[in-house]
C-alpha positions, 0 to 999 in steps of 0.5 A, a space after each residue: 500500500 505504501 509503495 502504491 502511494 509513493 508511486 502515485 505521488 511520484 506520478 503526480 509530481 512528474 505531471 505537475 512539473 511537466 505541466 509547469 514546463 508546458 505552461 512556460 512554452 504553451 501551445 494553444 489553438 485559435 481556430 476561430 480565426 480560420 473564418 476570417 478573410 484577413 488577419 491583423 495583429 496588435 501588441 499593446 500594454 493590455 496584451 497581444 491580439 490577432 483579430 479579423 472578421 467575416 460577414 457580421 462576425 468579429 473574431 479575436 484572440 488574445 495570445 498573451 499574457 492571457 489566452 482567450 478566443 472570443 467573437 461578437 455578432 453584430 446586426 450588419 456586415 462589418 466594414 472594418 475592425 480595430 483593437 483598442 487596448 483590451 477591446 476588440 472593435 467592429 464598425 458597421 453601417 446601420 442605415 445608408 440613407 441616414 448614415 447611421 454607423 455603429 461600433 460594437 466592442 468586446 472586452 477580451 478579458 471579461 467578455 463584456 459587450 458594448 454598442 455605440 451609435 453615431 448619426 449623420 456620418 454622411 460624408 464618410 469616405 473610408 471604412 477606417 475608424 478608431 476608438 480611444 477611451 470616450 472618443 470615436 474617430 472616423 474619416 470624412 470629407 469636405 469639398 477640399 480634403 478628407 479629415 478626421 471627425 471626432 465623436 463622443 461615444 454618446 454619438 455627438 460630433 465633437 470636432 472636425 480636424 483638417 490637416 491640409 491633405 487627405 487622410 491615408 491611414 487612421 489607426 490605433 496603437 496602444 489605445 491611442 488614435 493616429 492619423 497618417 496623411 498622404 504626404 507622410 505626416 503622422 498625428 497623435 490624437 488626445 481627445 479632440 486635440 492632436 500633435 504631429 509625431 513623425 513623417 515617413 514620406 509620401 505614399 508609404 504603407 505602414 502597419 502596427 509593430 508593437 507599443 509606440 511603433 509602426 513598420 513600413 513595408 520596406 522595413 523601416 521601424 518608426 517610433 510614434 514618440 519621436 519619429 526615430 527610425 531603425 531598420 528591420 531586416 526581412 520584415 512582413 506585416 503581422 510579423 514585427 513586434 517591438 519590445 524590450 529595446 529591440 523587435 521580434 521578427 520571423 524567418 520560417 519557423 524561427 522566432 528572432 529577437 534583435 535590434 540596434 543595441 541588443 544581442 540577437 537571440 532566437 528560438 526554433 518552433 515546429 512550424 512556420 510563423 504567420 503572426 507575432 505579438 508580444 506583451 510584458 516579457 512574453 511573445 506569442 507566435 501563430 502558425 498557419 494551422 491557427 495554433 500558437 505558442 506562448 513563449 517567455 522572452 527568457 527562452 530565446 537562445 543566444 545566436 552563438 548557441 550551437 542550435 543555430 547550426 541545425 537550422 539549415 535554411 540557407 537564408 532561403 525562407 521569408 516569413 511564412 516559410 515560403 522560399 524567397 528563391 521562388 520569386 526573382 526580379 518580381 517587382 511588385 509581386 509578393 507572397 502573402 499568407 503562405 499561398 497567394 501571389 499578389 501585386 500582379 498587374 491586370 492584363 499580364 500575360 502568362 509568358 510575362 508572369 512566368 518570367 518572375 520565377 526562379 525555376 520553371 513555373 506552371 500556370 493552371 486555370 481555375 479548372 486545373 488545365 495548364 495555361 501556356 498563353 493568354 493572360 493570368 487571372 485572379 483564381 489561377 494558380 502557379 506551381 514552382 519548386 513544389 509550391 503552389 500559389 493562387 494568383 491575385 490580379 489587382 482590381 480583378 474581382 471577377 476573375 477575367 484577368 483585367 479590370 472592367 466596369 463589372 469589377 467596379 460594380 462589384 466593389 461598389 456594391 460591397 462598399 454600400 453593403 449590398 454584396 459580400 466579397 470572398 477571400 480572393 476578391 478581398 485581396 484583389 480589391 485591396 488596390 493600394 495594398 494597405 490591408 483595408 478594402 474601402 472607397 479609396 480602392 474603389 476610386 483607384 480601380 475606377 481610375 484604372 479604367 481610363 
């Protein structure tokens, strides 16, 4: 009896210590995110989040420091989403005739839900919005420029903020709202007031990259405190998170921490990294199967560790595990989500398209037949180096390989909430490649018809 008791006690101790070890490097699931057409990351002082939406449902997952998967259903199709601290927010149009807009939020820590409504947003030109404290921010337009309209959460218009240029991007970073203009100026809002904090140059796309930072597509990390910049090698959207004096990035299945004044460290994971978020000394990585790891910063190894030799990638991976060598001299082409070739111009011939690949590429139409002539279309696939990608043509929502009035009509119906888009159409409709499909894309696609 005593021996059995000792054996049982030993088993319990082994289980407890094993569980404690897993908790420090936990593996969890965020499978609800698979429903979303596109994902967005946000690292702020409340946690690290990945969120997205489809139809009338917003899905959000807190990956660190706590682990919550939540969703919220709203009465109308969601037009845009943002993260403000622990609040995941969805914006939708209640009534086009009266221009009544709604914002529904879910608290990711306790699951509570709140709804806010705003009347008379009749000249809104974009689906961009932000929620900070007791204020909501929308992009509207007058006869000259677009501007930021500041509302109270009670629905009252507080102020119209004009900058002498059009608004290019409205975003939330660590519960603070920022506006970026087409000329590159960035302003930080505090209630109805605002202050310029940086200038990154005209026509530069950028995305959130941790508390107080954004990152441009060219890999420039920009401080939202003083405008200082630093270079992030091999950056990609959703895979940069500034923290602890440096920044986390990904290379295939390797999570890397580096920076100007820090020693590079890394850890290898079992699968390729799709998203990175961080908070308070912890970092989480989401893979393409929608599983994620919650990792303590202390678990990353020094770059001088012998484990580095076992990662035999020969620098051939980009974020997502796709070989960089698949593409060569590709110009605007890029690989997204491990499975799409985006940035392809309308009316690109199969012959011209194949010249952008480093090895013999085979193009297939939507029926799976090999194509050796004609133009590539949205929904075609290309096989190269044992990888298969779906081709996305800019502005080609109808899968005809070019941009016509039909494409404009489809996007126009989407913008007025009378038609939905599938995943391929969302990627094709994002004409300015900023991660948001809105009226600006509609204008650019319509202009391309001329």
